[in-house]
mmCIF entry with sequence, helices, sheets and N, C-alpha, C, O atoms, coordinates in Angstrom:
data_MODEL
# 
_entry.id   MODEL 
# 
_entity.id                         1 
_entity.type                       polymer 
_entity.pdbx_number_of_molecules   1 
# 
_entity_poly.entity_id                      1 
_entity_poly.type                           'polypeptide(L)' 
_entity_poly.nstd_linkage                   no 
_entity_poly.nstd_monomer                   no 
_entity_poly.pdbx_seq_one_letter_code       MQQEMQMENPNVSLEQTMVAIQKAQIGFQATLHVRNRMVQAYTDIMNMQV 
_entity_poly.pdbx_seq_one_letter_code_can   MQQEMQMENPNVSLEQTMVAIQKAQIGFQATLHVRNRMVQAYTDIMNMQV 
_entity_poly.pdbx_strand_id                 A 
# 
loop_
_entity_poly_seq.entity_id 
_entity_poly_seq.num 
_entity_poly_seq.mon_id 
_entity_poly_seq.hetero 
1 1  MET n 
1 2  GLN n 
1 3  GLN n 
1 4  GLU n 
1 5  MET n 
1 6  GLN n 
1 7  MET n 
1 8  GLU n 
1 9  ASN n 
1 10 PRO n 
1 11 ASN n 
1 12 VAL n 
1 13 SER n 
1 14 LEU n 
1 15 GLU n 
1 16 GLN n 
1 17 THR n 
1 18 MET n 
1 19 VAL n 
1 20 ALA n 
1 21 ILE n 
1 22 GLN n 
1 23 LYS n 
1 24 ALA n 
1 25 GLN n 
1 26 ILE n 
1 27 GLY n 
1 28 PHE n 
1 29 GLN n 
1 30 ALA n 
1 31 THR n 
1 32 LEU n 
1 33 HIS n 
1 34 VAL n 
1 35 ARG n 
1 36 ASN n 
1 37 ARG n 
1 38 MET n 
1 39 VAL n 
1 40 GLN n 
1 41 ALA n 
1 42 TYR n 
1 43 THR n 
1 44 ASP n 
1 45 ILE n 
1 46 MET n 
1 47 ASN n 
1 48 MET n 
1 49 GLN n 
1 50 VAL n 
# 
_struct_asym.id          A 
_struct_asym.entity_id   1 
# 
loop_
_struct_conf.conf_type_id 
_struct_conf.id 
_struct_conf.pdbx_PDB_helix_id 
_struct_conf.beg_label_comp_id 
_struct_conf.beg_label_asym_id 
_struct_conf.beg_label_seq_id 
_struct_conf.pdbx_beg_PDB_ins_code 
_struct_conf.end_label_comp_id 
_struct_conf.end_label_asym_id 
_struct_conf.end_label_seq_id 
_struct_conf.pdbx_end_PDB_ins_code 
_struct_conf.beg_auth_comp_id 
_struct_conf.beg_auth_asym_id 
_struct_conf.beg_auth_seq_id 
_struct_conf.end_auth_comp_id 
_struct_conf.end_auth_asym_id 
_struct_conf.end_auth_seq_id 
_struct_conf.pdbx_PDB_helix_class 
_struct_conf.details 
_struct_conf.pdbx_PDB_helix_length 
HELX_P HELX_P1 AA1 GLN A 2  ? GLN A 6  ? GLN A 2  GLN A 6  1 ? 5  
HELX_P HELX_P2 AA2 LEU A 14 ? ASN A 47 ? LEU A 14 ASN A 47 1 ? 34 
# 
_struct_conf_type.id          HELX_P 
_struct_conf_type.criteria    ? 
_struct_conf_type.reference   ? 
# 
loop_
_atom_site.group_PDB 
_atom_site.id 
_atom_site.type_symbol 
_atom_site.label_atom_id 
_atom_site.label_alt_id 
_atom_site.label_comp_id 
_atom_site.label_asym_id 
_atom_site.label_entity_id 
_atom_site.label_seq_id 
_atom_site.pdbx_PDB_ins_code 
_atom_site.Cartn_x 
_atom_site.Cartn_y 
_atom_site.Cartn_z 
_atom_site.occupancy 
_atom_site.B_iso_or_equiv 
_atom_site.pdbx_formal_charge 
_atom_site.auth_seq_id 
_atom_site.auth_comp_id 
_atom_site.auth_asym_id 
_atom_site.auth_atom_id 
_atom_site.pdbx_PDB_model_num 
ATOM 1   N N  . MET A 1 1  ? 0.829  -1.181  0.000  1.00 0.00 ? 1  MET A N  1 
ATOM 2   C CA . MET A 1 1  ? 0.000  0.000   0.000  1.00 0.00 ? 1  MET A CA 1 
ATOM 3   C C  . MET A 1 1  ? 0.878  1.250   0.000  1.00 0.00 ? 1  MET A C  1 
ATOM 4   O O  . MET A 1 1  ? 0.583  2.232   -0.682 1.00 0.00 ? 1  MET A O  1 
ATOM 5   N N  . GLN A 1 2  ? 1.947  1.198   0.767  1.00 0.00 ? 2  GLN A N  1 
ATOM 6   C CA . GLN A 1 2  ? 2.860  2.339   0.817  1.00 0.00 ? 2  GLN A CA 1 
ATOM 7   C C  . GLN A 1 2  ? 3.492  2.566   -0.550 1.00 0.00 ? 2  GLN A C  1 
ATOM 8   O O  . GLN A 1 2  ? 3.683  3.706   -0.975 1.00 0.00 ? 2  GLN A O  1 
ATOM 9   N N  . GLN A 1 3  ? 3.812  1.485   -1.225 1.00 0.00 ? 3  GLN A N  1 
ATOM 10  C CA . GLN A 1 3  ? 4.417  1.576   -2.552 1.00 0.00 ? 3  GLN A CA 1 
ATOM 11  C C  . GLN A 1 3  ? 3.410  2.163   -3.543 1.00 0.00 ? 3  GLN A C  1 
ATOM 12  O O  . GLN A 1 3  ? 3.772  2.985   -4.384 1.00 0.00 ? 3  GLN A O  1 
ATOM 13  N N  . GLU A 1 4  ? 2.162  1.746   -3.444 1.00 0.00 ? 4  GLU A N  1 
ATOM 14  C CA . GLU A 1 4  ? 1.125  2.281   -4.323 1.00 0.00 ? 4  GLU A CA 1 
ATOM 15  C C  . GLU A 1 4  ? 0.931  3.776   -4.082 1.00 0.00 ? 4  GLU A C  1 
ATOM 16  O O  . GLU A 1 4  ? 0.709  4.539   -5.023 1.00 0.00 ? 4  GLU A O  1 
ATOM 17  N N  . MET A 1 5  ? 1.014  4.187   -2.825 1.00 0.00 ? 5  MET A N  1 
ATOM 18  C CA . MET A 1 5  ? 0.875  5.601   -2.488 1.00 0.00 ? 5  MET A CA 1 
ATOM 19  C C  . MET A 1 5  ? 1.993  6.411   -3.108 1.00 0.00 ? 5  MET A C  1 
ATOM 20  O O  . MET A 1 5  ? 1.765  7.508   -3.619 1.00 0.00 ? 5  MET A O  1 
ATOM 21  N N  . GLN A 1 6  ? 3.212  5.869   -3.066 1.00 0.00 ? 6  GLN A N  1 
ATOM 22  C CA . GLN A 1 6  ? 4.355  6.571   -3.636 1.00 0.00 ? 6  GLN A CA 1 
ATOM 23  C C  . GLN A 1 6  ? 4.256  6.661   -5.155 1.00 0.00 ? 6  GLN A C  1 
ATOM 24  O O  . GLN A 1 6  ? 4.771  7.599   -5.763 1.00 0.00 ? 6  GLN A O  1 
ATOM 25  N N  . MET A 1 7  ? 3.594  5.682   -5.763 1.00 0.00 ? 7  MET A N  1 
ATOM 26  C CA . MET A 1 7  ? 3.422  5.692   -7.209 1.00 0.00 ? 7  MET A CA 1 
ATOM 27  C C  . MET A 1 7  ? 2.203  6.512   -7.617 1.00 0.00 ? 7  MET A C  1 
ATOM 28  O O  . MET A 1 7  ? 1.808  6.514   -8.783 1.00 0.00 ? 7  MET A O  1 
ATOM 29  N N  . GLU A 1 8  ? 1.608  7.211   -6.643 1.00 0.00 ? 8  GLU A N  1 
ATOM 30  C CA . GLU A 1 8  ? 0.468  8.106   -6.848 1.00 0.00 ? 8  GLU A CA 1 
ATOM 31  C C  . GLU A 1 8  ? -0.736 7.401   -7.455 1.00 0.00 ? 8  GLU A C  1 
ATOM 32  O O  . GLU A 1 8  ? -1.384 7.914   -8.367 1.00 0.00 ? 8  GLU A O  1 
ATOM 33  N N  . ASN A 1 9  ? -1.018 6.217   -6.930 1.00 0.00 ? 9  ASN A N  1 
ATOM 34  C CA . ASN A 1 9  ? -2.212 5.485   -7.335 1.00 0.00 ? 9  ASN A CA 1 
ATOM 35  C C  . ASN A 1 9  ? -3.429 6.223   -6.782 1.00 0.00 ? 9  ASN A C  1 
ATOM 36  O O  . ASN A 1 9  ? -3.498 6.458   -5.576 1.00 0.00 ? 9  ASN A O  1 
ATOM 37  N N  . PRO A 1 10 ? -4.387 6.594   -7.626 1.00 0.00 ? 10 PRO A N  1 
ATOM 38  C CA . PRO A 1 10 ? -5.556 7.349   -7.135 1.00 0.00 ? 10 PRO A CA 1 
ATOM 39  C C  . PRO A 1 10 ? -6.497 6.525   -6.261 1.00 0.00 ? 10 PRO A C  1 
ATOM 40  O O  . PRO A 1 10 ? -7.350 7.091   -5.577 1.00 0.00 ? 10 PRO A O  1 
ATOM 41  N N  . ASN A 1 11 ? -6.359 5.200   -6.268 1.00 0.00 ? 11 ASN A N  1 
ATOM 42  C CA . ASN A 1 11 ? -7.237 4.338   -5.469 1.00 0.00 ? 11 ASN A CA 1 
ATOM 43  C C  . ASN A 1 11 ? -6.762 4.188   -4.032 1.00 0.00 ? 11 ASN A C  1 
ATOM 44  O O  . ASN A 1 11 ? -7.481 3.625   -3.206 1.00 0.00 ? 11 ASN A O  1 
ATOM 45  N N  . VAL A 1 12 ? -5.565 4.681   -3.714 1.00 0.00 ? 12 VAL A N  1 
ATOM 46  C CA . VAL A 1 12 ? -4.998 4.547   -2.371 1.00 0.00 ? 12 VAL A CA 1 
ATOM 47  C C  . VAL A 1 12 ? -4.858 5.935   -1.763 1.00 0.00 ? 12 VAL A C  1 
ATOM 48  O O  . VAL A 1 12 ? -4.219 6.819   -2.335 1.00 0.00 ? 12 VAL A O  1 
ATOM 49  N N  . SER A 1 13 ? -5.469 6.112   -0.591 1.00 0.00 ? 13 SER A N  1 
ATOM 50  C CA . SER A 1 13 ? -5.392 7.425   0.051  1.00 0.00 ? 13 SER A CA 1 
ATOM 51  C C  . SER A 1 13 ? -4.293 7.430   1.115  1.00 0.00 ? 13 SER A C  1 
ATOM 52  O O  . SER A 1 13 ? -3.844 6.382   1.580  1.00 0.00 ? 13 SER A O  1 
ATOM 53  N N  . LEU A 1 14 ? -3.884 8.622   1.477  1.00 0.00 ? 14 LEU A N  1 
ATOM 54  C CA . LEU A 1 14 ? -2.868 8.786   2.514  1.00 0.00 ? 14 LEU A CA 1 
ATOM 55  C C  . LEU A 1 14 ? -3.371 8.233   3.843  1.00 0.00 ? 14 LEU A C  1 
ATOM 56  O O  . LEU A 1 14 ? -2.619 7.598   4.583  1.00 0.00 ? 14 LEU A O  1 
ATOM 57  N N  . GLU A 1 15 ? -4.648 8.475   4.143  1.00 0.00 ? 15 GLU A N  1 
ATOM 58  C CA . GLU A 1 15 ? -5.221 8.009   5.409  1.00 0.00 ? 15 GLU A CA 1 
ATOM 59  C C  . GLU A 1 15 ? -5.191 6.484   5.500  1.00 0.00 ? 15 GLU A C  1 
ATOM 60  O O  . GLU A 1 15 ? -4.829 5.927   6.536  1.00 0.00 ? 15 GLU A O  1 
ATOM 61  N N  . GLN A 1 16 ? -5.570 5.815   4.419  1.00 0.00 ? 16 GLN A N  1 
ATOM 62  C CA . GLN A 1 16 ? -5.547 4.353   4.403  1.00 0.00 ? 16 GLN A CA 1 
ATOM 63  C C  . GLN A 1 16 ? -4.136 3.831   4.612  1.00 0.00 ? 16 GLN A C  1 
ATOM 64  O O  . GLN A 1 16 ? -3.915 2.868   5.346  1.00 0.00 ? 16 GLN A O  1 
ATOM 65  N N  . THR A 1 17 ? -3.195 4.475   3.961  1.00 0.00 ? 17 THR A N  1 
ATOM 66  C CA . THR A 1 17 ? -1.804 4.054   4.068  1.00 0.00 ? 17 THR A CA 1 
ATOM 67  C C  . THR A 1 17 ? -1.288 4.223   5.492  1.00 0.00 ? 17 THR A C  1 
ATOM 68  O O  . THR A 1 17 ? -0.630 3.330   6.027  1.00 0.00 ? 17 THR A O  1 
ATOM 69  N N  . MET A 1 18 ? -1.585 5.361   6.103  1.00 0.00 ? 18 MET A N  1 
ATOM 70  C CA . MET A 1 18 ? -1.118 5.619   7.464  1.00 0.00 ? 18 MET A CA 1 
ATOM 71  C C  . MET A 1 18 ? -1.743 4.637   8.458  1.00 0.00 ? 18 MET A C  1 
ATOM 72  O O  . MET A 1 18 ? -1.059 4.169   9.369  1.00 0.00 ? 18 MET A O  1 
ATOM 73  N N  . VAL A 1 19 ? -3.022 4.320   8.297  1.00 0.00 ? 19 VAL A N  1 
ATOM 74  C CA . VAL A 1 19 ? -3.684 3.368   9.187  1.00 0.00 ? 19 VAL A CA 1 
ATOM 75  C C  . VAL A 1 19 ? -3.056 1.987   9.025  1.00 0.00 ? 19 VAL A C  1 
ATOM 76  O O  . VAL A 1 19 ? -2.828 1.288   10.012 1.00 0.00 ? 19 VAL A O  1 
ATOM 77  N N  . ALA A 1 20 ? -2.776 1.595   7.792  1.00 0.00 ? 20 ALA A N  1 
ATOM 78  C CA . ALA A 1 20 ? -2.160 0.288   7.550  1.00 0.00 ? 20 ALA A CA 1 
ATOM 79  C C  . ALA A 1 20 ? -0.772 0.214   8.179  1.00 0.00 ? 20 ALA A C  1 
ATOM 80  O O  . ALA A 1 20 ? -0.401 -0.817  8.741  1.00 0.00 ? 20 ALA A O  1 
ATOM 81  N N  . ILE A 1 21 ? -0.011 1.290   8.090  1.00 0.00 ? 21 ILE A N  1 
ATOM 82  C CA . ILE A 1 21 ? 1.327  1.325   8.690  1.00 0.00 ? 21 ILE A CA 1 
ATOM 83  C C  . ILE A 1 21 ? 1.225  1.215   10.210 1.00 0.00 ? 21 ILE A C  1 
ATOM 84  O O  . ILE A 1 21 ? 1.999  0.485   10.828 1.00 0.00 ? 21 ILE A O  1 
ATOM 85  N N  . GLN A 1 22 ? 0.285  1.927   10.816 1.00 0.00 ? 22 GLN A N  1 
ATOM 86  C CA . GLN A 1 22 ? 0.106  1.872   12.269 1.00 0.00 ? 22 GLN A CA 1 
ATOM 87  C C  . GLN A 1 22 ? -0.302 0.470   12.720 1.00 0.00 ? 22 GLN A C  1 
ATOM 88  O O  . GLN A 1 22 ? 0.186  -0.021  13.738 1.00 0.00 ? 22 GLN A O  1 
ATOM 89  N N  . LYS A 1 23 ? -1.192 -0.173  11.969 1.00 0.00 ? 23 LYS A N  1 
ATOM 90  C CA . LYS A 1 23 ? -1.610 -1.535  12.315 1.00 0.00 ? 23 LYS A CA 1 
ATOM 91  C C  . LYS A 1 23 ? -0.429 -2.490  12.250 1.00 0.00 ? 23 LYS A C  1 
ATOM 92  O O  . LYS A 1 23 ? -0.277 -3.359  13.109 1.00 0.00 ? 23 LYS A O  1 
ATOM 93  N N  . ALA A 1 24 ? 0.399  -2.330  11.237 1.00 0.00 ? 24 ALA A N  1 
ATOM 94  C CA . ALA A 1 24 ? 1.568  -3.198  11.094 1.00 0.00 ? 24 ALA A CA 1 
ATOM 95  C C  . ALA A 1 24 ? 2.537  -2.990  12.254 1.00 0.00 ? 24 ALA A C  1 
ATOM 96  O O  . ALA A 1 24 ? 3.088  -3.955  12.781 1.00 0.00 ? 24 ALA A O  1 
ATOM 97  N N  . GLN A 1 25 ? 2.747  -1.743  12.651 1.00 0.00 ? 25 GLN A N  1 
ATOM 98  C CA . GLN A 1 25 ? 3.650  -1.454  13.763 1.00 0.00 ? 25 GLN A CA 1 
ATOM 99  C C  . GLN A 1 25 ? 3.129  -2.033  15.070 1.00 0.00 ? 25 GLN A C  1 
ATOM 100 O O  . GLN A 1 25 ? 3.899  -2.587  15.855 1.00 0.00 ? 25 GLN A O  1 
ATOM 101 N N  . ILE A 1 26 ? 1.831  -1.909  15.307 1.00 0.00 ? 26 ILE A N  1 
ATOM 102 C CA . ILE A 1 26 ? 1.238  -2.445  16.540 1.00 0.00 ? 26 ILE A CA 1 
ATOM 103 C C  . ILE A 1 26 ? 1.359  -3.962  16.567 1.00 0.00 ? 26 ILE A C  1 
ATOM 104 O O  . ILE A 1 26 ? 1.688  -4.546  17.599 1.00 0.00 ? 26 ILE A O  1 
ATOM 105 N N  . GLY A 1 27 ? 1.092  -4.597  15.433 1.00 0.00 ? 27 GLY A N  1 
ATOM 106 C CA . GLY A 1 27 ? 1.225  -6.050  15.361 1.00 0.00 ? 27 GLY A CA 1 
ATOM 107 C C  . GLY A 1 27 ? 2.644  -6.510  15.603 1.00 0.00 ? 27 GLY A C  1 
ATOM 108 O O  . GLY A 1 27 ? 2.870  -7.502  16.295 1.00 0.00 ? 27 GLY A O  1 
ATOM 109 N N  . PHE A 1 28 ? 3.602  -5.797  15.037 1.00 0.00 ? 28 PHE A N  1 
ATOM 110 C CA . PHE A 1 28 ? 5.010  -6.149  15.226 1.00 0.00 ? 28 PHE A CA 1 
ATOM 111 C C  . PHE A 1 28 ? 5.422  -5.981  16.683 1.00 0.00 ? 28 PHE A C  1 
ATOM 112 O O  . PHE A 1 28 ? 6.100  -6.846  17.238 1.00 0.00 ? 28 PHE A O  1 
ATOM 113 N N  . GLN A 1 29 ? 5.023  -4.882  17.304 1.00 0.00 ? 29 GLN A N  1 
ATOM 114 C CA . GLN A 1 29 ? 5.360  -4.642  18.702 1.00 0.00 ? 29 GLN A CA 1 
ATOM 115 C C  . GLN A 1 29 ? 4.744  -5.699  19.613 1.00 0.00 ? 29 GLN A C  1 
ATOM 116 O O  . GLN A 1 29 ? 5.393  -6.158  20.553 1.00 0.00 ? 29 GLN A O  1 
ATOM 117 N N  . ALA A 1 30 ? 3.504  -6.087  19.345 1.00 0.00 ? 30 ALA A N  1 
ATOM 118 C CA . ALA A 1 30 ? 2.858  -7.120  20.151 1.00 0.00 ? 30 ALA A CA 1 
ATOM 119 C C  . ALA A 1 30 ? 3.605  -8.445  20.016 1.00 0.00 ? 30 ALA A C  1 
ATOM 120 O O  . ALA A 1 30 ? 3.832  -9.137  21.009 1.00 0.00 ? 30 ALA A O  1 
ATOM 121 N N  . THR A 1 31 ? 3.982  -8.793  18.800 1.00 0.00 ? 31 THR A N  1 
ATOM 122 C CA . THR A 1 31 ? 4.733  -10.030 18.575 1.00 0.00 ? 31 THR A CA 1 
ATOM 123 C C  . THR A 1 31 ? 6.070  -9.988  19.288 1.00 0.00 ? 31 THR A C  1 
ATOM 124 O O  . THR A 1 31 ? 6.499  -10.987 19.865 1.00 0.00 ? 31 THR A O  1 
ATOM 125 N N  . LEU A 1 32 ? 6.730  -8.845  19.255 1.00 0.00 ? 32 LEU A N  1 
ATOM 126 C CA . LEU A 1 32 ? 8.018  -8.691  19.915 1.00 0.00 ? 32 LEU A CA 1 
ATOM 127 C C  . LEU A 1 32 ? 7.889  -8.843  21.426 1.00 0.00 ? 32 LEU A C  1 
ATOM 128 O O  . LEU A 1 32 ? 8.740  -9.468  22.059 1.00 0.00 ? 32 LEU A O  1 
ATOM 129 N N  . HIS A 1 33 ? 6.838  -8.282  22.010 1.00 0.00 ? 33 HIS A N  1 
ATOM 130 C CA . HIS A 1 33 ? 6.622  -8.410  23.456 1.00 0.00 ? 33 HIS A CA 1 
ATOM 131 C C  . HIS A 1 33 ? 6.363  -9.864  23.844 1.00 0.00 ? 33 HIS A C  1 
ATOM 132 O O  . HIS A 1 33 ? 6.882  -10.344 24.852 1.00 0.00 ? 33 HIS A O  1 
ATOM 133 N N  . VAL A 1 34 ? 5.563  -10.560 23.044 1.00 0.00 ? 34 VAL A N  1 
ATOM 134 C CA . VAL A 1 34 ? 5.285  -11.972 23.324 1.00 0.00 ? 34 VAL A CA 1 
ATOM 135 C C  . VAL A 1 34 ? 6.578  -12.779 23.249 1.00 0.00 ? 34 VAL A C  1 
ATOM 136 O O  . VAL A 1 34 ? 6.838  -13.618 24.112 1.00 0.00 ? 34 VAL A O  1 
ATOM 137 N N  . ARG A 1 35 ? 7.385  -12.528 22.225 1.00 0.00 ? 35 ARG A N  1 
ATOM 138 C CA . ARG A 1 35 ? 8.651  -13.248 22.088 1.00 0.00 ? 35 ARG A CA 1 
ATOM 139 C C  . ARG A 1 35 ? 9.555  -12.983 23.282 1.00 0.00 ? 35 ARG A C  1 
ATOM 140 O O  . ARG A 1 35 ? 10.157 -13.911 23.821 1.00 0.00 ? 35 ARG A O  1 
ATOM 141 N N  . ASN A 1 36 ? 9.654  -11.729 23.697 1.00 0.00 ? 36 ASN A N  1 
ATOM 142 C CA . ASN A 1 36 ? 10.516 -11.386 24.835 1.00 0.00 ? 36 ASN A CA 1 
ATOM 143 C C  . ASN A 1 36 ? 10.047 -12.081 26.112 1.00 0.00 ? 36 ASN A C  1 
ATOM 144 O O  . ASN A 1 36 ? 10.866 -12.552 26.902 1.00 0.00 ? 36 ASN A O  1 
ATOM 145 N N  . ARG A 1 37 ? 8.732  -12.144 26.313 1.00 0.00 ? 37 ARG A N  1 
ATOM 146 C CA . ARG A 1 37 ? 8.214  -12.815 27.507 1.00 0.00 ? 37 ARG A CA 1 
ATOM 147 C C  . ARG A 1 37 ? 8.481  -14.312 27.459 1.00 0.00 ? 37 ARG A C  1 
ATOM 148 O O  . ARG A 1 37 ? 8.790  -14.920 28.483 1.00 0.00 ? 37 ARG A O  1 
ATOM 149 N N  . MET A 1 38 ? 8.364  -14.906 26.284 1.00 0.00 ? 38 MET A N  1 
ATOM 150 C CA . MET A 1 38 ? 8.636  -16.337 26.159 1.00 0.00 ? 38 MET A CA 1 
ATOM 151 C C  . MET A 1 38 ? 10.113 -16.634 26.396 1.00 0.00 ? 38 MET A C  1 
ATOM 152 O O  . MET A 1 38 ? 10.444 -17.630 27.040 1.00 0.00 ? 38 MET A O  1 
ATOM 153 N N  . VAL A 1 39 ? 10.987 -15.803 25.896 1.00 0.00 ? 39 VAL A N  1 
ATOM 154 C CA . VAL A 1 39 ? 12.421 -15.989 26.120 1.00 0.00 ? 39 VAL A CA 1 
ATOM 155 C C  . VAL A 1 39 ? 12.730 -15.839 27.601 1.00 0.00 ? 39 VAL A C  1 
ATOM 156 O O  . VAL A 1 39 ? 13.514 -16.611 28.153 1.00 0.00 ? 39 VAL A O  1 
ATOM 157 N N  . GLN A 1 40 ? 12.120 -14.849 28.252 1.00 0.00 ? 40 GLN A N  1 
ATOM 158 C CA . GLN A 1 40 ? 12.339 -14.651 29.685 1.00 0.00 ? 40 GLN A CA 1 
ATOM 159 C C  . GLN A 1 40 ? 11.838 -15.841 30.487 1.00 0.00 ? 40 GLN A C  1 
ATOM 160 O O  . GLN A 1 40 ? 12.500 -16.282 31.426 1.00 0.00 ? 40 GLN A O  1 
ATOM 161 N N  . ALA A 1 41 ? 10.660 -16.369 30.117 1.00 0.00 ? 41 ALA A N  1 
ATOM 162 C CA . ALA A 1 41 ? 10.126 -17.541 30.818 1.00 0.00 ? 41 ALA A CA 1 
ATOM 163 C C  . ALA A 1 41 ? 11.042 -18.742 30.619 1.00 0.00 ? 41 ALA A C  1 
ATOM 164 O O  . ALA A 1 41 ? 11.299 -19.485 31.566 1.00 0.00 ? 41 ALA A O  1 
ATOM 165 N N  . TYR A 1 42 ? 11.530 -18.939 29.414 1.00 0.00 ? 42 TYR A N  1 
ATOM 166 C CA . TYR A 1 42 ? 12.450 -20.045 29.134 1.00 0.00 ? 42 TYR A CA 1 
ATOM 167 C C  . TYR A 1 42 ? 13.720 -19.901 29.962 1.00 0.00 ? 42 TYR A C  1 
ATOM 168 O O  . TYR A 1 42 ? 14.204 -20.878 30.534 1.00 0.00 ? 42 TYR A O  1 
ATOM 169 N N  . THR A 1 43 ? 14.257 -18.692 30.026 1.00 0.00 ? 43 THR A N  1 
ATOM 170 C CA . THR A 1 43 ? 15.468 -18.435 30.807 1.00 0.00 ? 43 THR A CA 1 
ATOM 171 C C  . THR A 1 43 ? 15.226 -18.719 32.287 1.00 0.00 ? 43 THR A C  1 
ATOM 172 O O  . THR A 1 43 ? 16.067 -19.319 32.956 1.00 0.00 ? 43 THR A O  1 
ATOM 173 N N  . ASP A 1 44 ? 14.071 -18.286 32.792 1.00 0.00 ? 44 ASP A N  1 
ATOM 174 C CA . ASP A 1 44 ? 13.740 -18.537 34.201 1.00 0.00 ? 44 ASP A CA 1 
ATOM 175 C C  . ASP A 1 44 ? 13.651 -20.028 34.487 1.00 0.00 ? 44 ASP A C  1 
ATOM 176 O O  . ASP A 1 44 ? 14.160 -20.502 35.503 1.00 0.00 ? 44 ASP A O  1 
ATOM 177 N N  . ILE A 1 45 ? 13.006 -20.761 33.596 1.00 0.00 ? 45 ILE A N  1 
ATOM 178 C CA . ILE A 1 45 ? 12.886 -22.218 33.786 1.00 0.00 ? 45 ILE A CA 1 
ATOM 179 C C  . ILE A 1 45 ? 14.235 -22.891 33.733 1.00 0.00 ? 45 ILE A C  1 
ATOM 180 O O  . ILE A 1 45 ? 14.505 -23.779 34.541 1.00 0.00 ? 45 ILE A O  1 
ATOM 181 N N  . MET A 1 46 ? 15.092 -22.498 32.806 1.00 0.00 ? 46 MET A N  1 
ATOM 182 C CA . MET A 1 46 ? 16.407 -23.113 32.668 1.00 0.00 ? 46 MET A CA 1 
ATOM 183 C C  . MET A 1 46 ? 17.292 -22.813 33.869 1.00 0.00 ? 46 MET A C  1 
ATOM 184 O O  . MET A 1 46 ? 18.192 -23.594 34.178 1.00 0.00 ? 46 MET A O  1 
ATOM 185 N N  . ASN A 1 47 ? 17.058 -21.702 34.550 1.00 0.00 ? 47 ASN A N  1 
ATOM 186 C CA . ASN A 1 47 ? 17.863 -21.335 35.714 1.00 0.00 ? 47 ASN A CA 1 
ATOM 187 C C  . ASN A 1 47 ? 17.369 -21.953 37.015 1.00 0.00 ? 47 ASN A C  1 
ATOM 188 O O  . ASN A 1 47 ? 18.027 -21.834 38.049 1.00 0.00 ? 47 ASN A O  1 
ATOM 189 N N  . MET A 1 48 ? 16.205 -22.617 36.971 1.00 0.00 ? 48 MET A N  1 
ATOM 190 C CA . MET A 1 48 ? 15.680 -23.259 38.181 1.00 0.00 ? 48 MET A CA 1 
ATOM 191 C C  . MET A 1 48 ? 16.525 -24.479 38.548 1.00 0.00 ? 48 MET A C  1 
ATOM 192 O O  . MET A 1 48 ? 17.001 -25.221 37.690 1.00 0.00 ? 48 MET A O  1 
ATOM 193 N N  . GLN A 1 49 ? 16.685 -24.650 39.839 1.00 0.00 ? 49 GLN A N  1 
ATOM 194 C CA . GLN A 1 49 ? 17.411 -25.833 40.294 1.00 0.00 ? 49 GLN A CA 1 
ATOM 195 C C  . GLN A 1 49 ? 16.428 -26.957 40.521 1.00 0.00 ? 49 GLN A C  1 
ATOM 196 O O  . GLN A 1 49 ? 15.322 -26.743 41.017 1.00 0.00 ? 49 GLN A O  1 
ATOM 197 N N  . VAL A 1 50 ? 16.838 -28.161 40.153 1.00 0.00 ? 50 VAL A N  1 
ATOM 198 C CA . VAL A 1 50 ? 15.947 -29.308 40.334 1.00 0.00 ? 50 VAL A CA 1 
ATOM 199 C C  . VAL A 1 50 ? 16.391 -30.211 41.454 1.00 0.00 ? 50 VAL A C  1 
ATOM 200 O O  . VAL A 1 50 ? 15.741 -31.220 41.727 1.00 0.00 ? 50 VAL A O  1 
# 
């Protein structure tokens, strides 16, 4: 969508492009937080004494 906006496609608006970019950023950040929590949980489990 961003590429279409740069190519001045009349069917793609700036607002649509900005919303799509924000959604992608939020999704990426959420995935990153989940990954970090899983790595932390794995590290905690591996450091436990049995």
